[in-house]
N, C-alpha and C positions, 0 to 999 in steps of 0.2 A: 397896666399901663405905669409908667414913673417907677420903675422898681429895678432894683439889679437882684439877678438871680444867679447864683454860683450853685451850677450842676454838679453831680456826683461824678466821678472821673469815668465811670462807664456809662453816662448817658449818653453819650454821642454814639454809641453802638446802636441805639434803637432808631430806626428810621421815621417811627412816629416823633420822637423828641428832635431829631435833626429836623423834622419838616413844620414843629411849632417853632424851634427857634429860627428858622428861617423866616416865617411870617409873622412872626410876633414882635421883631426889636433886632437890636444891633447885637451882634456876637462878638465878644472880645477873647480871644484865645490867648492865655497867658503861659506862654512857653518858657518851661525851666530844662535845663540840660539835665541829664543823668547825674552828673556830680552834685547838680544843686538840688535835686529830688533826695540824693542820698543824703546830704546835708540835713534836709529841712525834716525828713521823716527819721533821722537816725535813732530819737529817743521815742518815737510815737508807739502807742498801743492801741491806738484806734484805727489802725487799717487793716482789716481781716487778711486782704491779698498780699500785704508784704510780713505780716506774721504766723506764716505757716512753717517755718523752719527752712524754706528754701534759700538759695542764694537771693539776696535783696536786689542787688545789682542786675542779674539777669531775669527777675522777674519784672524789674522797671523797665528795662530794655524790652520784654516781650510786649508789655502793657504800651509802652510809645510805639513801637513798630505795629501794632494794631489800630492803636487811637490815634495817633498824629496825623495819617493823612486824612482822616475824618473831619478833625478839630480844624485842618488847614483848609480843608474843602468850604467848611461852613462858616470861616470865621470873615466878619468884616474889618477887623483888626486884628492883627499878629502883634502882641507885645511880649518881649524879650524881658524877663525877670531879673535874669540875673545879675548879681551887682548892683542892684537896686533895692532899697527899701520899699516897705509896704506903701509909707508916706508918697516917696517918690513916683511909685507906680501909679497910685491913685490920681495926682494931680498930672501927670503925664496920659494918661487915659482918659481923665477929664477933658483935657485939651483936645486930646484927637477926636472925642467925640462931639465936642465943641465945633471942631471943624467940620466933620463932616456933615451936622445938622445946621451948621452955618446959623448958630445963635450964640 
């Protein structure tokens, strides 16, 4: 209670995780376009699924196709991150949460 939990990208694939999220808090889906994901992960060495030698864009597209419907299904709030700084995103999401929880 009273925490922000950032799950791993594949967490939503587990029905048990989705059930826990659904029953224990407010779920915010931070959506980023494939282009934005490409930009954000360009120099990352800590993303095993993207560092296999396969085409990075194709991997991201496949992951999004598999995961996005589940993210959208579970989300109480869907937030578009493209073109927004982390500070702006945090402020806008906090405002949305305040509205939903009416405080």
